[in-house]
Legacy VTK file of the C-alpha trace (Angstrom):
# vtk DataFile Version 3.0
C-alpha trace
ASCII
DATASET POLYDATA
POINTS 448 float
5.932 18.609 9.661
3.647 20.577 7.217
2.996 18.579 4.161
0.681 19.042 1.350
-0.091 17.339 -1.715
-2.929 18.255 -5.044
-2.879 16.127 -7.967
-4.707 14.390 -10.882
-3.966 11.472 -12.396
-5.087 8.581 -14.653
-8.178 7.889 -11.984
-9.411 11.298 -11.642
-8.900 13.053 -14.929
-9.132 12.055 -18.894
-6.296 12.823 -21.125
-7.645 16.018 -22.282
-7.184 17.589 -19.183
-3.846 15.879 -17.883
-1.995 16.933 -21.037
-3.354 20.922 -19.880
-1.655 20.495 -16.708
1.051 18.789 -17.315
4.819 20.622 -16.888
7.207 20.106 -19.417
10.806 19.767 -18.224
11.455 23.485 -19.514
9.447 24.741 -17.514
9.699 22.957 -14.043
12.155 25.202 -12.620
9.984 28.781 -13.543
7.063 26.878 -11.664
9.106 25.630 -8.765
10.237 29.697 -8.707
6.763 30.596 -8.497
5.968 28.056 -5.714
8.808 28.765 -3.258
8.084 32.470 -3.656
4.399 31.097 -1.369
3.616 32.153 1.590
5.664 29.755 4.677
6.881 27.217 1.693
9.761 25.723 2.842
10.116 22.766 -0.192
8.243 21.810 -3.348
8.583 19.073 -5.890
6.605 18.901 -8.979
5.737 15.406 -10.579
4.446 15.314 -14.057
4.408 12.172 -16.128
1.923 11.004 -19.027
-0.379 9.712 -16.047
-0.420 12.301 -13.288
0.480 15.652 -12.396
1.558 16.405 -8.560
2.749 19.389 -6.589
4.267 18.447 -3.352
5.148 21.413 -0.658
6.380 21.604 2.946
5.392 24.361 4.635
7.351 26.097 7.503
6.463 25.236 10.683
3.882 27.823 12.244
2.753 28.960 15.670
-1.043 29.405 13.656
-3.186 27.171 15.856
-5.019 26.091 12.684
-2.788 22.715 12.526
-2.469 20.494 9.509
-4.683 17.168 9.985
-4.140 14.191 7.556
-8.441 14.797 7.166
-9.312 17.841 4.941
-12.304 18.120 6.771
-10.496 19.048 10.335
-8.008 21.539 9.068
-9.191 25.247 7.647
-5.442 26.078 6.676
-4.981 22.788 5.094
-8.071 23.745 3.184
-6.449 26.634 2.418
-3.166 25.856 1.593
-4.892 23.250 -0.743
-7.240 26.020 -2.690
-4.363 27.838 -3.051
-2.207 25.275 -4.718
-5.008 24.542 -6.723
-5.326 28.098 -7.995
-1.818 28.573 -8.449
-1.762 25.235 -10.818
-5.116 26.559 -12.701
-3.586 29.791 -13.423
-0.072 28.668 -14.319
-1.836 26.188 -16.904
-4.445 29.208 -18.165
-7.141 26.284 -17.064
-10.198 27.109 -15.191
-10.203 25.941 -11.524
-13.551 24.217 -11.729
-12.373 22.063 -14.344
-9.921 20.615 -11.437
-11.975 21.329 -8.575
-14.133 17.327 -9.141
-11.312 15.773 -10.109
-8.065 16.543 -7.961
-7.075 14.475 -4.647
-5.341 16.123 -2.098
-3.236 14.992 1.340
-1.784 16.346 4.222
1.127 15.124 6.708
1.700 11.761 6.750
-0.431 10.663 3.805
1.759 12.643 1.742
4.632 10.363 2.375
2.166 7.377 2.386
1.381 8.341 -1.317
4.494 8.990 -2.314
5.713 5.605 -1.182
2.805 3.879 -3.134
3.874 5.756 -6.318
7.076 5.040 -6.005
6.323 1.547 -5.768
4.099 1.620 -8.698
0.942 0.605 -6.735
-0.678 4.040 -8.098
0.066 3.606 -11.427
-1.854 2.808 -14.503
-0.054 -0.783 -14.782
0.410 -2.336 -11.270
3.993 -2.224 -10.160
5.609 -0.968 -13.369
9.157 0.473 -12.967
9.509 3.706 -14.832
7.531 6.006 -12.466
10.758 5.246 -9.488
13.008 6.798 -12.030
10.421 10.378 -13.033
9.921 10.759 -9.601
13.979 10.876 -8.629
14.253 12.995 -11.894
11.944 15.458 -10.169
13.715 15.137 -6.857
17.001 15.970 -8.684
15.549 19.144 -10.579
13.747 20.684 -6.900
17.308 19.406 -5.387
19.649 21.413 -7.851
17.148 24.334 -7.720
17.629 24.299 -4.102
13.650 24.407 -3.797
14.001 20.833 -1.848
14.017 21.830 1.676
14.404 19.404 4.456
11.204 17.798 5.362
10.808 17.191 1.622
14.062 15.467 1.179
13.585 13.456 4.006
10.286 12.036 2.529
11.650 11.522 -0.857
14.763 9.686 0.694
12.819 7.225 2.375
10.118 6.629 -0.409
13.252 5.950 -2.896
14.247 2.990 0.037
10.887 1.709 0.270
10.500 1.314 -3.189
13.757 -0.367 -3.563
12.868 -2.900 -0.099
9.479 -3.767 -2.373
11.223 -4.180 -5.566
13.658 -6.722 -3.656
11.203 -8.368 -1.263
7.941 -8.679 -3.134
6.917 -9.951 -6.528
5.588 -6.798 -7.737
8.382 -6.077 -10.623
8.181 -9.884 -11.724
7.168 -10.113 -15.533
7.193 -6.256 -15.730
4.362 -4.765 -17.273
4.492 -1.167 -18.808
2.813 1.143 -20.569
4.979 -0.128 -23.598
4.125 -3.434 -23.146
0.431 -2.673 -23.170
0.966 -1.095 -26.282
2.809 -4.033 -27.820
0.152 -6.548 -26.620
-2.608 -4.176 -27.974
-1.147 -4.357 -31.312
-0.834 -8.195 -30.932
-4.682 -8.327 -30.331
-5.348 -6.441 -33.884
-2.952 -8.191 -36.078
-2.094 -11.764 -36.410
1.354 -11.389 -37.063
3.402 -8.733 -35.915
6.588 -10.292 -37.274
5.522 -9.193 -40.768
4.715 -5.460 -40.058
6.402 -2.254 -39.891
6.540 -0.015 -36.880
7.448 3.595 -36.346
8.186 4.980 -33.087
8.044 8.441 -32.560
10.703 9.806 -29.934
13.727 8.335 -27.879
13.078 8.282 -24.223
12.509 4.798 -22.620
9.302 4.159 -23.229
10.171 3.942 -26.822
13.032 2.136 -25.836
10.762 -0.519 -23.938
8.548 -0.450 -26.900
11.681 -1.827 -29.293
12.343 -3.881 -26.979
9.248 -5.904 -26.653
8.472 -5.341 -30.721
12.258 -7.161 -30.972
11.316 -10.158 -28.828
7.854 -10.637 -30.953
10.168 -10.919 -34.320
9.281 -7.736 -35.442
12.268 -6.721 -37.694
11.617 -3.511 -39.624
11.668 -0.746 -37.119
12.197 2.870 -37.486
12.771 4.948 -34.877
12.163 8.825 -35.300
13.225 11.541 -33.064
14.234 15.282 -33.484
17.499 14.503 -32.816
18.949 11.446 -34.831
22.184 10.454 -32.321
19.202 9.561 -29.703
17.456 8.042 -32.555
20.259 5.676 -33.413
21.309 5.037 -29.660
18.004 2.622 -29.400
17.724 1.853 -32.828
21.035 0.395 -32.828
20.645 -1.785 -29.921
17.588 -3.696 -31.621
19.081 -3.890 -35.335
16.477 -0.961 -35.924
16.604 2.174 -38.161
17.343 5.620 -37.090
15.537 8.929 -38.758
14.249 12.451 -37.994
10.914 13.917 -37.263
10.945 15.596 -40.611
10.972 12.218 -42.055
7.632 10.848 -40.901
5.324 11.906 -43.679
7.497 9.562 -46.159
7.567 6.723 -43.407
3.817 6.607 -42.364
3.344 5.357 -45.988
5.013 2.097 -45.214
3.838 2.250 -41.537
1.538 -0.247 -40.061
1.759 0.316 -36.678
2.765 4.165 -35.356
3.623 4.075 -31.429
4.270 7.719 -30.108
6.294 9.190 -26.851
7.664 12.298 -26.997
7.744 15.438 -24.713
6.389 17.885 -27.291
4.022 20.379 -26.145
2.658 20.261 -29.969
1.125 17.283 -31.741
3.600 15.975 -34.322
1.122 13.664 -36.155
-1.839 15.576 -37.746
-5.347 14.355 -39.403
-3.979 15.538 -42.758
-0.704 13.813 -42.803
-2.338 10.429 -41.675
-4.798 10.658 -44.696
-2.170 11.225 -47.228
-0.416 8.272 -45.876
-3.578 5.854 -45.917
-4.292 7.072 -49.547
-0.970 6.095 -50.360
-0.966 2.615 -48.811
-4.523 1.985 -50.803
-6.292 2.323 -47.136
-4.470 -0.475 -45.601
-5.398 -0.456 -42.020
-3.195 1.510 -39.630
-2.408 1.190 -35.558
-1.596 4.358 -34.149
-0.804 4.513 -30.093
-0.070 7.691 -28.287
1.652 7.225 -25.274
2.187 11.203 -24.736
0.658 13.688 -22.627
0.411 15.998 -23.918
-0.453 13.826 -26.843
1.539 13.898 -29.866
-0.939 12.711 -32.387
-4.104 14.918 -32.736
-7.258 13.683 -31.763
-9.453 14.104 -35.360
-6.887 10.797 -36.841
-9.707 8.629 -35.263
-12.021 10.221 -37.276
-10.046 8.880 -40.300
-11.204 5.617 -41.899
-8.870 2.938 -41.737
-6.495 4.690 -38.899
-7.018 3.128 -35.724
-6.111 5.660 -33.157
-5.552 5.064 -29.031
-4.411 6.915 -26.654
-2.581 6.217 -23.174
-6.157 6.015 -21.495
-7.275 3.236 -24.229
-5.386 0.846 -23.229
-6.170 0.458 -19.446
-7.877 -2.557 -20.422
-4.893 -4.576 -21.754
-3.279 -3.484 -18.266
-5.976 -5.202 -16.275
-5.088 -8.565 -17.183
-1.584 -7.951 -14.902
-3.130 -6.772 -12.199
-4.686 -9.633 -10.567
-1.482 -11.714 -10.679
0.102 -8.478 -8.785
-2.504 -8.479 -6.044
-0.534 -10.385 -3.279
2.524 -8.778 -4.080
0.448 -5.485 -4.044
-0.310 -6.493 -0.299
2.914 -7.123 0.886
3.974 -3.922 -0.460
1.330 -2.231 1.387
2.525 -3.185 4.478
6.029 -2.487 3.493
4.841 0.805 2.679
2.744 1.555 6.494
6.020 0.300 8.215
7.882 2.878 6.210
5.721 5.829 6.572
6.157 5.095 10.821
9.805 5.014 10.122
9.818 8.353 8.207
7.654 9.975 11.425
10.161 8.607 14.084
13.010 9.863 11.981
11.343 13.447 11.595
10.518 13.559 15.220
14.069 12.680 16.197
15.386 15.621 13.605
12.590 17.892 15.153
14.216 17.456 18.516
18.109 18.470 17.221
17.251 22.108 17.676
16.083 21.771 21.296
19.130 19.464 21.867
21.642 21.936 20.446
19.370 24.742 22.312
19.943 22.640 25.490
23.765 22.187 25.121
24.288 25.956 24.525
22.673 27.068 27.535
24.681 24.391 29.565
27.753 25.298 27.842
27.521 28.969 28.678
26.626 28.383 32.437
29.507 26.292 32.495
31.254 28.810 31.122
30.671 31.380 33.375
31.009 29.497 36.494
34.604 28.473 34.867
35.250 32.118 34.736
34.031 32.887 37.872
36.380 30.067 39.355
39.358 31.134 37.382
38.965 34.701 39.105
38.452 33.370 42.603
41.646 31.590 42.450
43.856 34.480 40.958
42.612 36.499 43.828
44.401 33.741 46.153
41.237 31.499 47.006
41.718 28.083 48.062
41.381 25.277 45.440
38.976 23.460 47.580
36.616 26.298 48.126
37.299 27.585 44.542
35.705 23.866 43.159
32.863 23.927 46.138
31.771 27.364 44.877
31.981 26.157 41.351
29.806 22.711 41.591
27.420 24.363 43.362
26.943 27.192 41.081
26.916 24.929 38.077
24.057 22.736 39.874
22.070 25.471 41.213
21.927 27.211 37.649
21.521 23.721 35.984
18.301 23.382 37.955
17.228 26.517 38.473
14.925 26.714 35.310
13.421 23.259 35.571
12.829 23.164 39.176
10.638 26.694 38.295
8.842 24.965 35.736
8.081 22.329 37.180
6.521 23.924 40.259
4.451 26.070 37.618
3.151 23.358 35.969
2.273 21.300 39.618
0.332 24.429 40.262
-1.646 24.509 37.269
-2.315 20.741 37.526
-0.007 19.801 34.440
1.116 16.695 36.015
2.527 14.996 32.814
5.511 17.759 32.898
6.644 16.205 36.006
6.316 12.475 34.846
8.157 13.803 31.791
10.812 15.391 33.881
11.273 11.975 35.764
11.685 10.364 32.692
14.418 12.603 31.071
16.435 13.026 34.458
15.604 9.490 35.524
14.810 10.630 38.870
12.426 7.594 39.996
15.202 5.758 42.327
15.769 9.446 43.969
12.551 10.117 45.040
11.618 8.906 48.298
7.552 9.215 48.604
7.787 9.144 52.280
9.821 12.312 52.084
7.950 14.898 53.481
10.708 17.405 52.936
9.542 21.471 51.855
12.891 22.066 51.053
13.125 24.794 48.150
15.458 23.173 45.529
15.672 26.404 43.528
LINES 1 449
448 0 1 2 3 4 5 6 7 8 9 10 11 12 13 14 15 16 17 18 19 20 21 22 23 24 25 26 27 28 29 30 31 32 33 34 35 36 37 38 39 40 41 42 43 44 45 46 47 48 49 50 51 52 53 54 55 56 57 58 59 60 61 62 63 64 65 66 67 68 69 70 71 72 73 74 75 76 77 78 79 80 81 82 83 84 85 86 87 88 89 90 91 92 93 94 95 96 97 98 99 100 101 102 103 104 105 106 107 108 109 110 111 112 113 114 115 116 117 118 119 120 121 122 123 124 125 126 127 128 129 130 131 132 133 134 135 136 137 138 139 140 141 142 143 144 145 146 147 148 149 150 151 152 153 154 155 156 157 158 159 160 161 162 163 164 165 166 167 168 169 170 171 172 173 174 175 176 177 178 179 180 181 182 183 184 185 186 187 188 189 190 191 192 193 194 195 196 197 198 199 200 201 202 203 204 205 206 207 208 209 210 211 212 213 214 215 216 217 218 219 220 221 222 223 224 225 226 227 228 229 230 231 232 233 234 235 236 237 238 239 240 241 242 243 244 245 246 247 248 249 250 251 252 253 254 255 256 257 258 259 260 261 262 263 264 265 266 267 268 269 270 271 272 273 274 275 276 277 278 279 280 281 282 283 284 285 286 287 288 289 290 291 292 293 294 295 296 297 298 299 300 301 302 303 304 305 306 307 308 309 310 311 312 313 314 315 316 317 318 319 320 321 322 323 324 325 326 327 328 329 330 331 332 333 334 335 336 337 338 339 340 341 342 343 344 345 346 347 348 349 350 351 352 353 354 355 356 357 358 359 360 361 362 363 364 365 366 367 368 369 370 371 372 373 374 375 376 377 378 379 380 381 382 383 384 385 386 387 388 389 390 391 392 393 394 395 396 397 398 399 400 401 402 403 404 405 406 407 408 409 410 411 412 413 414 415 416 417 418 419 420 421 422 423 424 425 426 427 428 429 430 431 432 433 434 435 436 437 438 439 440 441 442 443 444 445 446 447
């Protein structure tokens, strides 16, 4: 196994940097192609959300003596691969490597699997235990699989992570009373406005986050909700569920005039709402205050909107205080989840080790089958020449025995002469020889 992960998230980098290295869906295929072209790369997955960008890479087994280690300081090979991925990430997004140097994190080997499991369970999210991240990771996995860029080791790691996430959701309270970024946005609005039900809300986007925002708003009694999206059909799918209204993005300038709250979450690579549009809307509103919550990375609303009087702009990073309240109530569940994850990592390693044995077992069987076929052909030829069945069978049995034990016997003698007693102990275990060994026997018979 040779796994390496580099990433940045909401704990290590602000939204300004996170949006610079985010991967929009339309660029992931191209990025995976570039990663797979790297030296010894056997698989790659790119996880990119509003709170994190992570690059998972599996490398082919190597005879390089500098083996990967779970701690970067103990492996020059890990350090080289980490730096190579960091340089690639910076170059791909046209940012300085120096900008990423102090805000990235990296893992190798089983620590990659542990981190992946923690992320899948929502333990590394801005909202502890939030469920959306698992769907996002599954989507990233599916993209790599469709691209045939997954590889066996990463494939196993992600499958194990999904299994552990399901167990954590089932066996702990981590998902009870779920608090998502969408819920936090609505909670923030409640803190600012005393009566949400009397307000007009404009939602930009039609993804899962916006759907959750509509759901939470409806539960608070809000009835005047407009969902604006590039595709009207997608907007209506959400709006129809909650008796809201659908609209196109082109209608936003007019819709802003009535909007007391604006929440945006799209995959757009460019801002959809600028300072000028907000200023014009506020002027028509006679400067009645407007709350704007931007949950997107890259951001949908220009940062300069925060400079506009009576416009109160919050980014995804700004709502962390709202989220803190939910973390305390989930601490015990998180501890239980960590225990399940630790066991999951061990199970993954066992599974991986068993897979590593398959090629050796296959070669062992193929060699035995080859010997069997050779000796069988000799026996058939001997029978054709008139040999008795008893003589042919004895010769066949002796030939099979000698050829099957020849290589192990040679290697055991070599290991013994070199003082590698562990090879002898392993041979005893493999062939269950303890009952056959007479410690009082001093025979020097050559068994080769």
